[in-house]
Backbone bond lengths (Angstrom), bond angles and torsions (degrees), N, CA, C in turn:
res aa  C-N    CA-C-N  psi(-1)  N-CA   C-N-CA  omega(-1)  CA-C   N-CA-C  phi
1 M - - - 1.471 - - 1.531 109.07 -
2 A 1.310 117.02 133.10 1.458 121.86 -179.13 1.527 110.62 -64.50
3 K 1.317 115.18 144.40 1.456 121.43 178.64 1.521 107.86 -119.72
4 D 1.331 117.24 117.75 1.452 119.28 -173.11 1.531 112.87 -73.97
5 W 1.325 117.83 -9.28 1.464 121.47 179.06 1.525 112.63 -96.79
6 L 1.333 116.75 -9.65 1.456 122.47 -176.08 1.520 109.23 -114.93
7 H 1.320 116.50 125.49 1.461 121.29 -174.19 1.532 109.42 -124.17
8 V 1.312 116.25 126.00 1.455 121.80 179.85 1.523 109.27 -125.20
9 R 1.305 115.84 119.58 1.457 122.04 174.16 1.521 106.24 -105.08
10 R 1.319 118.13 112.75 1.454 121.83 -174.53 1.527 111.46 -91.16
11 G 1.319 115.24 127.68 1.453 121.97 172.90 1.513 109.96 -119.63
12 T 1.311 115.85 -175.84 1.469 119.78 -179.86 1.523 112.98 -115.99
13 A 1.327 118.87 -8.05 1.460 120.89 176.69 1.531 109.47 -70.80
14 P 1.330 118.71 155.60 1.468 121.28 -179.60 1.525 112.31 -79.94
15 L 1.325 115.06 55.22 1.462 121.00 -175.62 1.523 109.99 -147.18
16 V 1.330 116.14 125.23 1.465 122.76 176.74 1.521 108.32 -119.53
17 L 1.321 116.28 127.26 1.455 121.45 174.09 1.524 108.96 -100.58
18 G 1.328 116.68 123.89 1.456 121.14 173.33 1.522 109.63 -97.04
19 M 1.322 116.15 137.00 1.463 121.56 178.71 1.524 108.49 -133.29
20 P 1.333 117.13 82.04 1.463 120.38 -174.02 1.520 114.95 -80.52
21 H 1.341 117.98 -15.61 1.460 119.74 -170.07 1.524 114.15 -125.86
22 T 1.336 118.06 21.93 1.462 119.54 179.32 1.524 112.14 -83.76
23 G 1.320 117.69 -11.94 1.460 120.81 -173.17 1.515 114.12 -80.67
24 T 1.320 114.47 155.30 1.475 121.44 176.16 1.527 111.92 -130.74
25 H 1.342 117.32 1.52 1.466 119.70 -176.38 1.522 111.54 -71.87
26 I 1.326 115.35 135.45 1.457 122.96 175.49 1.515 107.24 -126.28
27 P 1.338 118.39 119.49 1.469 120.62 -178.90 1.526 112.10 -54.24
28 D 1.319 115.36 144.45 1.473 120.93 -175.55 1.523 112.71 -56.80
29 D 1.338 117.34 -34.97 1.457 119.23 -176.92 1.524 112.49 -74.91
30 L 1.334 117.10 -17.56 1.458 119.92 178.82 1.525 112.66 -96.40
31 A 1.306 117.18 -24.80 1.468 121.42 -172.79 1.532 114.18 -52.13
32 P 1.357 120.63 -44.39 1.466 119.48 -177.52 1.523 114.24 -65.76
33 R 1.306 117.02 -14.83 1.467 120.24 -177.18 1.530 112.40 -83.45
34 F 1.332 117.12 -15.89 1.450 120.41 178.85 1.522 111.38 -85.32
35 V 1.328 115.98 146.92 1.465 120.98 178.62 1.520 110.31 -58.24
36 S 1.328 116.28 -43.52 1.465 121.67 173.82 1.510 108.62 -156.86
37 L 1.317 116.30 148.28 1.457 119.78 179.76 1.527 111.01 -70.30
38 W 1.323 117.10 -33.04 1.466 119.15 176.21 1.526 110.22 -60.89
39 R 1.319 116.35 -45.87 1.460 119.80 179.91 1.526 110.64 -62.86
40 A 1.331 116.49 -37.62 1.463 120.73 -179.00 1.526 112.03 -70.11
41 R 1.331 117.19 -15.22 1.470 121.53 178.97 1.526 112.55 -109.17
42 K 1.276 116.61 -5.56 1.463 123.01 -171.20 1.521 113.61 -55.10
43 D 1.329 117.66 -39.41 1.456 121.69 -171.83 1.525 113.71 -97.11
44 A 1.315 116.67 20.36 1.469 119.43 174.04 1.526 110.15 -62.01
45 D 1.314 116.28 156.65 1.472 120.57 171.38 1.529 106.61 -82.73
46 W 1.322 115.00 82.12 1.460 121.56 -166.71 1.517 112.92 -60.25
47 W 1.338 113.57 127.76 1.466 125.63 170.31 1.535 113.53 65.75
48 I 1.324 117.85 14.97 1.460 119.76 -179.60 1.534 111.56 -60.84
49 D 1.330 117.47 -37.18 1.463 119.29 178.95 1.525 111.20 -64.23
50 R 1.326 117.61 -33.85 1.458 120.45 177.03 1.534 111.18 -75.14
51 L 1.309 116.81 -38.43 1.455 121.12 -178.47 1.528 111.26 -62.10
52 Y 1.331 116.28 -37.75 1.458 121.43 -177.12 1.532 112.59 -98.94
53 V 1.316 118.51 17.79 1.460 119.87 -176.42 1.530 111.95 -59.85
54 F 1.316 117.03 -27.52 1.470 121.00 179.17 1.530 112.47 -61.83
55 A 1.343 117.70 -18.62 1.464 120.62 -178.30 1.522 111.49 -62.45
56 E 1.323 116.89 -25.13 1.462 119.33 176.44 1.525 110.68 -62.77
57 D 1.339 117.24 -36.86 1.463 120.86 178.38 1.529 111.70 -67.60
58 M 1.334 116.58 -19.69 1.462 121.84 178.14 1.524 110.76 -91.14
59 D 1.335 115.54 3.48 1.465 123.67 179.93 1.524 112.39 62.10
60 A 1.326 115.84 33.68 1.463 121.07 175.26 1.523 109.82 -78.10
61 T 1.305 115.45 153.76 1.462 121.81 170.31 1.521 107.90 -89.16
62 I 1.332 116.63 137.57 1.462 121.16 -178.57 1.527 109.01 -126.08
63 V 1.322 115.94 125.94 1.466 121.87 177.22 1.515 107.54 -119.42
64 R 1.335 116.47 118.54 1.458 119.46 -179.00 1.523 110.38 -141.59
65 T 1.316 114.30 160.51 1.452 121.22 177.14 1.519 109.74 -118.13
66 S 1.323 116.35 142.97 1.462 120.51 177.49 1.527 111.55 -93.39
67 L 1.336 116.97 3.60 1.459 122.31 -177.51 1.523 110.50 -83.06
68 S 1.328 117.19 139.28 1.459 121.02 177.34 1.524 110.74 -64.95
69 R 1.322 116.05 139.92 1.458 120.72 177.51 1.520 112.40 -64.69
70 S 1.333 117.60 -17.04 1.455 120.12 178.00 1.526 111.74 -72.33
71 V 1.323 117.00 -21.17 1.468 120.63 175.79 1.521 108.86 -76.72
72 I 1.321 116.38 -51.42 1.458 123.11 170.30 1.518 107.98 -158.68
73 D 1.322 115.39 138.66 1.454 120.33 178.90 1.524 107.96 -94.04
74 V 1.311 116.17 104.40 1.465 120.46 -175.64 1.527 112.51 -74.59
75 N 1.334 117.11 1.57 1.459 120.53 174.99 1.524 111.59 -105.19
76 R 1.330 117.04 18.84 1.461 122.53 175.70 1.526 109.75 -107.65
77 D 1.313 115.20 154.67 1.463 120.42 176.24 1.524 108.68 -60.52
78 P 1.342 118.29 127.38 1.469 120.12 -177.67 1.523 113.63 -62.55
79 S 1.331 117.48 -19.07 1.465 119.91 177.26 1.521 112.04 -76.04
80 G 1.330 116.17 -14.91 1.459 120.48 -176.03 1.513 113.35 91.20
81 A 1.335 118.07 -4.49 1.459 121.45 179.05 1.526 110.34 -66.18
82 S 1.324 116.42 141.49 1.458 121.15 179.58 1.520 110.71 -70.92
83 L 1.320 116.09 136.82 1.457 121.58 175.30 1.524 111.34 -84.35
84 Y 1.329 116.24 -13.08 1.461 121.89 -179.56 1.524 109.02 -131.33
85 P 1.331 118.19 70.98 1.472 121.09 -177.86 1.531 111.78 -54.90
86 G 1.315 115.20 133.66 1.453 120.81 179.12 1.509 114.71 86.60
87 Q 1.334 117.33 -6.92 1.463 121.23 178.82 1.522 109.54 -114.47
88 T 1.323 115.41 150.60 1.458 120.36 179.14 1.522 110.01 -68.86
89 T 1.308 115.77 132.96 1.457 121.07 176.03 1.529 107.89 -153.72
90 T 1.318 116.60 176.47 1.461 120.29 177.72 1.521 109.85 -105.27
91 E 1.346 115.36 161.66 1.454 120.90 -170.98 1.528 112.79 -84.40
92 L 1.339 113.77 178.36 1.460 121.25 175.42 1.530 110.24 -56.58
93 C 1.308 116.64 -48.34 1.471 122.74 169.36 1.525 105.99 -113.00
94 P 1.316 117.91 94.03 1.464 121.23 -170.48 1.527 112.94 -58.03
95 T 1.319 115.35 142.66 1.464 121.33 174.78 1.521 111.26 -111.56
96 T 1.347 116.85 -7.30 1.458 121.60 176.34 1.523 109.59 -137.68
97 T 1.322 115.95 160.11 1.452 121.31 171.86 1.522 109.21 -79.14
98 F 1.333 116.44 174.68 1.461 120.34 175.34 1.525 111.58 -60.07
99 D 1.331 116.37 -26.62 1.463 120.57 179.98 1.525 112.31 -86.69
100 G 1.335 117.59 0.21 1.459 120.73 177.54 1.511 115.47 90.20
101 E 1.334 117.68 8.24 1.465 120.74 179.23 1.528 110.10 -79.83
102 S 1.325 116.93 143.25 1.462 120.89 178.40 1.520 110.14 -66.42
103 L 1.329 116.25 135.47 1.450 120.87 177.81 1.526 112.24 -89.03
104 Y 1.321 117.03 -35.22 1.465 120.51 -172.74 1.524 112.52 -103.32
105 V 1.307 114.29 149.73 1.463 120.76 167.53 1.527 106.47 -58.98
106 P 1.332 119.31 137.71 1.459 120.46 -178.50 1.528 112.60 -51.27
107 G 1.332 115.38 130.41 1.454 121.03 -179.48 1.509 114.66 89.14
108 Q 1.334 117.68 -5.47 1.467 121.74 -177.75 1.525 113.69 -103.96
109 E 1.323 117.30 7.01 1.460 120.80 179.85 1.533 110.26 -66.06
110 P 1.332 118.30 147.53 1.465 120.37 179.97 1.527 111.39 -69.80
111 G 1.339 116.04 140.18 1.448 121.35 175.71 1.511 111.86 -91.54
112 V 1.324 116.47 -175.08 1.460 122.14 -174.70 1.530 111.83 -58.97
113 A 1.328 116.87 -46.24 1.469 120.00 -177.44 1.522 110.96 -66.02
114 E 1.316 117.16 -40.36 1.467 119.63 -179.46 1.528 111.04 -68.60
115 I 1.316 116.98 -38.43 1.464 119.86 177.43 1.520 110.34 -61.09
116 A 1.331 116.96 -41.67 1.461 121.09 178.19 1.526 111.05 -63.24
117 E 1.333 116.26 -39.00 1.466 120.33 179.39 1.526 110.56 -66.51
118 R 1.322 117.35 -41.93 1.464 120.36 177.75 1.525 110.94 -64.57
119 R 1.310 116.56 -39.47 1.463 120.46 178.25 1.528 110.96 -59.89
120 D 1.326 115.94 -47.72 1.464 119.71 -178.02 1.524 111.86 -68.45
121 R 1.316 115.57 -32.83 1.468 120.23 -176.69 1.517 112.73 -77.70
122 W 1.345 117.15 -34.25 1.455 119.34 -171.92 1.531 114.72 -123.17
123 L 1.312 118.94 -49.52 1.462 120.12 -175.45 1.527 111.79 -65.94
124 T 1.317 116.62 -48.44 1.461 119.59 -177.19 1.534 112.61 -60.22
125 P 1.337 119.78 -47.67 1.469 118.90 177.98 1.532 113.64 -62.08
126 Y 1.333 116.98 -34.24 1.464 119.85 178.77 1.524 110.48 -61.16
127 H 1.315 116.96 -47.83 1.456 119.94 -177.98 1.523 112.33 -75.19
128 T 1.321 116.79 -28.10 1.467 119.43 173.35 1.525 110.06 -62.99
129 A 1.333 116.32 -40.09 1.472 120.76 178.42 1.524 111.12 -65.19
130 I 1.326 117.22 -43.21 1.462 120.07 178.05 1.522 110.22 -61.87
131 S 1.332 116.11 -45.79 1.471 120.03 -179.29 1.524 111.60 -58.30
132 A 1.324 116.52 -42.64 1.463 120.52 -179.02 1.519 111.16 -62.14
133 E 1.334 117.08 -41.85 1.466 120.34 -179.90 1.522 111.22 -69.57
134 L 1.316 117.10 -37.62 1.459 120.13 178.34 1.525 111.21 -64.20
135 V 1.307 116.33 -43.45 1.469 119.97 178.99 1.526 110.23 -64.14
136 R 1.336 116.37 -44.10 1.469 120.52 -179.40 1.528 110.97 -57.52
137 L 1.327 115.97 -46.99 1.460 119.72 -175.04 1.524 111.94 -79.22
138 R 1.319 117.67 -33.42 1.462 119.95 175.93 1.528 110.50 -64.00
139 D 1.323 115.40 -40.56 1.463 118.88 178.48 1.530 111.67 -66.85
140 L 1.324 116.22 -28.77 1.461 120.95 -179.72 1.524 112.18 -77.96
141 H 1.350 116.10 -38.87 1.462 120.34 -172.37 1.527 114.61 -112.47
142 G 1.317 117.38 -15.76 1.459 120.12 -174.59 1.511 113.14 90.95
143 H 1.322 116.73 -16.63 1.466 122.22 176.02 1.528 107.96 -156.46
144 V 1.324 116.57 160.23 1.451 121.70 177.43 1.521 108.63 -153.59
145 V 1.330 115.97 146.51 1.461 122.00 177.36 1.527 109.09 -107.86
146 L 1.315 116.28 128.16 1.460 122.64 170.93 1.522 107.00 -101.55
147 Y 1.325 115.94 116.91 1.464 123.07 -177.87 1.528 106.60 -113.12
148 D 1.323 116.83 110.73 1.455 121.20 -174.09 1.522 109.72 -94.84
149 C 1.335 116.08 121.09 1.468 123.10 -169.67 1.530 111.47 -95.46
150 H 1.331 115.86 127.93 1.471 121.09 -179.74 1.523 110.18 -144.76
151 S 1.335 114.45 162.89 1.459 120.70 169.10 1.520 108.80 -152.88
152 I 1.317 115.63 160.15 1.461 121.63 -178.62 1.522 108.15 -157.70
153 R 1.317 116.76 153.55 1.459 119.99 177.68 1.533 110.44 -59.77
154 S 1.319 115.46 146.72 1.459 121.39 -172.16 1.520 113.78 -67.11
155 H 1.317 116.78 -27.23 1.459 121.39 179.82 1.526 108.66 -122.75
156 M 1.317 115.89 118.18 1.459 121.89 -178.28 1.533 107.40 -144.10
157 P 1.334 117.00 77.97 1.469 120.46 -170.43 1.524 114.73 -54.98
158 R 1.315 117.68 -29.85 1.456 119.36 179.99 1.530 111.91 -70.21
159 L 1.332 117.11 -24.25 1.461 121.06 -175.77 1.530 113.48 -104.52
160 F 1.343 117.11 -32.61 1.460 119.94 -178.30 1.518 109.69 -158.23
161 D 1.329 115.54 158.23 1.461 121.66 -179.66 1.524 110.79 -86.06
162 G 1.331 115.78 146.65 1.449 120.85 172.18 1.510 113.95 66.37
163 E 1.331 114.86 -155.08 1.469 122.09 -178.45 1.520 110.07 -96.61
164 L 1.329 115.49 130.58 1.459 121.12 179.57 1.519 110.38 -69.61
165 P 1.336 118.86 139.19 1.469 119.84 172.96 1.531 110.86 -57.38
166 Q 1.324 116.46 157.56 1.456 120.33 179.55 1.525 112.06 -62.67
167 F 1.316 116.53 -46.31 1.463 121.46 -178.74 1.528 109.20 -113.17
168 N 1.332 116.56 123.47 1.460 122.39 178.15 1.522 107.84 -119.78
169 I 1.328 115.99 102.91 1.456 123.22 -175.33 1.523 108.87 -92.23
170 G 1.329 117.04 126.69 1.450 120.44 -178.87 1.510 113.03 -123.83
171 T 1.332 115.75 125.53 1.467 121.36 176.95 1.529 110.31 -133.77
172 N 1.335 116.52 23.31 1.467 122.26 -176.23 1.525 110.16 50.18
173 N 1.332 113.86 53.19 1.468 121.89 179.05 1.528 112.55 58.70
174 G 1.340 115.25 40.01 1.452 120.69 173.21 1.508 116.11 86.74
175 V 1.331 117.07 6.17 1.465 120.59 -175.50 1.523 112.75 -82.39
176 T 1.339 118.24 -31.47 1.467 120.88 -165.93 1.524 115.04 -92.70
177 C 1.330 118.43 -2.23 1.465 119.64 178.30 1.514 110.25 -154.98
178 D 1.311 115.48 166.89 1.453 121.73 175.42 1.538 109.34 -62.56
179 P 1.329 118.26 138.14 1.469 119.66 178.60 1.527 113.51 -54.10
180 A 1.324 116.51 -32.35 1.468 119.37 -179.13 1.521 111.81 -65.73
181 L 1.335 118.02 -33.46 1.453 121.13 177.07 1.519 110.21 -69.32
182 E 1.319 116.64 -46.71 1.466 119.86 177.27 1.521 110.58 -55.93
183 Q 1.324 116.71 -44.57 1.464 120.97 -179.58 1.519 112.09 -65.77
184 A 1.327 117.34 -37.95 1.465 120.79 179.22 1.522 111.24 -64.53
185 V 1.334 116.36 -42.10 1.459 120.16 178.81 1.527 110.07 -68.44
186 E 1.316 116.99 -40.29 1.464 119.96 178.04 1.529 110.74 -61.33
187 R 1.314 117.56 -42.72 1.468 120.54 178.59 1.525 111.26 -62.74
188 A 1.331 116.55 -41.45 1.463 119.94 -179.90 1.524 110.90 -64.97
189 C 1.324 117.09 -37.44 1.464 120.39 177.37 1.527 110.85 -69.40
190 A 1.332 116.34 -42.36 1.462 120.14 -179.62 1.525 111.26 -62.55
191 A 1.336 116.80 -33.39 1.467 120.95 -178.57 1.521 112.26 -65.64
192 T 1.332 118.11 -17.91 1.465 120.91 179.51 1.524 112.37 -76.35
193 G 1.335 117.03 -19.21 1.455 120.68 -175.62 1.514 113.79 80.90
194 R 1.332 116.72 2.18 1.463 121.24 179.41 1.532 109.73 -96.04
195 S 1.326 115.31 161.24 1.463 120.49 -175.71 1.522 111.13 -67.76
196 L 1.329 115.08 149.45 1.461 120.26 179.78 1.517 109.84 -152.35
197 V 1.329 114.57 160.34 1.458 121.53 172.36 1.523 107.48 -148.52
198 V 1.325 115.96 146.94 1.454 121.90 176.35 1.525 108.48 -111.54
199 N 1.329 115.56 123.64 1.460 122.32 -179.69 1.522 112.41 53.82
200 G 1.341 113.75 50.17 1.452 121.18 174.35 1.526 109.93 -89.48
201 R 1.334 116.16 -124.79 1.469 119.95 -179.18 1.525 111.28 -63.34
202 F 1.325 117.26 -33.03 1.464 121.50 -178.38 1.532 109.54 -113.77
203 R 1.320 115.60 102.94 1.467 121.06 -175.45 1.530 112.19 -98.48
204 G 1.319 116.65 3.12 1.457 120.62 -177.37 1.507 110.28 114.23
205 G 1.332 115.71 131.78 1.453 121.12 -179.95 1.520 111.97 -88.62
206 Y 1.325 115.43 -159.99 1.461 120.25 -176.15 1.522 111.53 -61.72
207 T 1.316 117.49 -39.08 1.463 120.53 -178.71 1.524 110.72 -57.14
208 T 1.311 116.20 -51.27 1.458 120.89 -178.77 1.521 111.08 -64.43
209 R 1.316 116.04 -46.09 1.470 119.79 -174.76 1.531 112.34 -72.57
210 H 1.305 117.21 -34.30 1.455 120.60 -177.52 1.526 112.06 -76.07
211 H 1.320 117.10 -42.42 1.464 120.32 -173.63 1.526 113.36 -91.52
212 G 1.320 117.62 -24.83 1.456 120.00 -176.32 1.524 112.51 -70.04
213 R 1.313 116.37 106.39 1.462 122.74 179.61 1.526 107.69 -136.17
214 P 1.336 116.45 78.67 1.473 119.00 -173.86 1.524 113.72 -58.31
215 E 1.330 116.48 -28.36 1.463 118.74 179.58 1.521 112.51 -66.78
216 T 1.348 117.02 -17.39 1.465 121.15 177.94 1.529 112.20 -102.89
217 G 1.333 116.92 1.56 1.462 120.18 -178.71 1.510 114.24 93.80
218 V 1.344 117.69 5.83 1.467 121.84 178.68 1.522 107.83 -109.07
219 H 1.335 115.80 115.31 1.461 122.74 -174.64 1.535 109.18 -115.17
220 A 1.329 116.60 122.33 1.463 120.32 -174.58 1.520 110.93 -117.91
221 I 1.333 114.50 140.56 1.457 121.18 179.70 1.525 108.38 -145.39
222 Q 1.316 116.66 138.28 1.468 120.48 177.82 1.521 109.58 -104.99
223 M 1.335 115.04 140.44 1.457 120.40 173.82 1.527 108.84 -121.66
224 E 1.321 115.05 112.10 1.466 121.40 175.37 1.523 106.66 -102.22
225 L 1.329 116.40 117.49 1.451 121.94 -179.78 1.518 110.47 -98.13
226 A 1.322 117.07 140.08 1.455 120.56 167.23 1.527 107.71 -75.00
227 C 1.322 116.70 129.21 1.471 120.90 -172.57 1.518 113.68 -57.82
228 R 1.324 117.89 -27.20 1.467 119.64 -175.67 1.509 112.91 -59.77
229 G 1.327 117.19 -17.43 1.452 120.08 -179.19 1.508 113.72 -69.48
230 Y 1.347 117.43 -20.90 1.467 118.14 -176.59 1.520 114.33 -137.41
231 L 1.336 117.80 -2.47 1.463 120.06 173.79 1.519 109.61 -152.53
232 D 1.316 115.64 164.52 1.461 121.29 -179.79 1.523 109.30 -85.31
233 E 1.320 115.94 132.44 1.456 121.62 -178.01 1.527 110.77 -104.45
234 P 1.318 118.18 125.10 1.466 120.04 175.18 1.520 110.23 -71.41
235 D 1.326 116.49 151.66 1.471 120.17 177.98 1.525 110.75 -62.33
236 T 1.319 115.12 -41.42 1.466 120.51 178.98 1.519 107.72 -129.84
237 P 1.331 118.52 103.95 1.466 120.09 -177.92 1.517 112.22 -70.42
238 D 1.326 115.56 135.85 1.459 120.90 174.04 1.526 108.30 -144.80
239 E 1.311 116.17 -175.71 1.463 119.95 -175.10 1.513 113.53 -64.81
240 T 1.329 117.71 -18.60 1.465 120.63 -177.86 1.526 113.08 -89.69
241 N 1.350 117.65 -17.99 1.467 118.23 -172.24 1.536 115.20 -131.58
242 W 1.336 117.12 1.15 1.463 119.25 -178.47 1.515 110.56 -138.49
243 P 1.338 117.29 130.04 1.463 126.46 4.67 1.515 112.68 -81.05
244 T 1.319 115.41 154.11 1.449 120.49 171.88 1.529 108.72 -67.88
245 P 1.326 118.67 136.48 1.471 119.80 179.41 1.520 111.56 -56.51
246 Y 1.322 116.10 146.94 1.462 119.71 179.09 1.523 109.61 -72.75
247 D 1.317 115.61 134.47 1.465 123.00 178.93 1.523 106.74 -128.52
248 A 1.324 116.31 108.59 1.460 120.47 -175.92 1.523 112.00 -61.08
249 T 1.323 117.21 -34.89 1.465 120.36 178.65 1.523 110.44 -66.86
250 R 1.315 116.13 -43.46 1.473 120.88 177.81 1.525 110.80 -61.55
251 A 1.328 117.06 -37.56 1.459 121.98 -175.17 1.527 113.52 -85.41
252 A 1.330 117.82 -12.55 1.466 121.45 -170.93 1.528 114.47 -56.58
253 P 1.337 120.12 -43.48 1.471 118.00 -179.66 1.525 112.92 -60.67
254 L 1.333 116.71 -43.30 1.461 118.50 178.93 1.525 110.83 -67.99
255 A 1.332 117.47 -38.73 1.463 120.17 178.42 1.529 110.70 -59.26
256 T 1.321 117.66 -38.26 1.460 121.26 177.07 1.521 110.75 -62.67
257 H 1.335 116.32 -43.92 1.463 120.07 177.19 1.529 110.67 -61.96
258 L 1.315 116.79 -41.86 1.466 120.44 -178.16 1.527 111.20 -66.51
259 R 1.316 116.52 -35.05 1.469 119.09 175.37 1.529 109.92 -59.98
260 N 1.321 116.84 -41.86 1.458 120.67 178.72 1.529 111.31 -66.60
261 I 1.317 116.13 -35.45 1.464 120.38 178.51 1.526 110.23 -67.14
262 L 1.323 117.35 -42.81 1.467 119.69 177.22 1.524 110.93 -67.41
263 A 1.324 116.88 -34.31 1.465 119.41 175.71 1.530 110.04 -62.01
264 A 1.327 116.18 -36.80 1.463 119.92 177.06 1.525 110.65 -64.89
265 C 1.341 116.82 -35.96 1.461 120.57 176.94 1.528 111.25 -65.07
266 L 1.319 116.92 -33.40 1.463 120.99 179.10 1.527 112.27 -78.96
267 D 1.328 116.51 -29.59 1.457 120.79 -171.83 1.514 114.23 -98.39
268 W 1.329 118.44 -8.73 1.464 120.05 -169.40 1.522 113.48 -59.35
269 K 1.328 117.53 -29.43 1.463 121.37 -178.82 1.535 111.96 -68.42
270 T 1.329 116.34 -19.58 1.461 119.62 -175.34 1.519 112.04 -107.20
271 T 1.345 117.09 0.75 1.474 119.57 -177.80 1.517 111.55 -97.28
């Protein structure tokens, strides 16, 4: 049965792009329970689907959800276990924004049974779709790269100190992909002259850790971008200034770099 919140663009190249946080849709029955719809959409990975639109020309497969991460974060462990023990993060069904603001009207937060229902309704089908595409392309090519696309504001004191590097490469400390792929992506990022880190604050979420099985030919890597690379960030985001409208001209230099990074993901087996 078709799912209007789940979008799969099938290609034939050995490359799958995951986009778990591009969505802003909030079901009508849940909307009144949030303090504000703007707040419930605030932490989306804004405009990532537009930034990576060139991937279609590379014949990549793209799996994305139009659902807001405030309803359920499909890049979290379905058990609810933290992927970053000891560090501040948000839950499977977040109750706060990245800045620590309450998302729900008091008393309207989802309970255990509702969280389980949301997981079965949305998280499980999302990862089932990714798995199907990975198997299809791995069987076709013998290997496949899952590149998980993310972005976040450059300054987020509750989550990390100082300014985030432009490129944040995550492979769960080298577990989720062949070292040669990690090195190829790192070289492509370094060639841009912009700041980068490998397995820093963002080492890869559930998508990368769950699907990345290099011993089976499935290699997963997460890319967390600092938003300043493709849009202007307000010092204090509010309903009047965030998100900044997407400007393709403003984003073009970073998009060119990202095309080269994805090319490295396609070429790493031959380098």
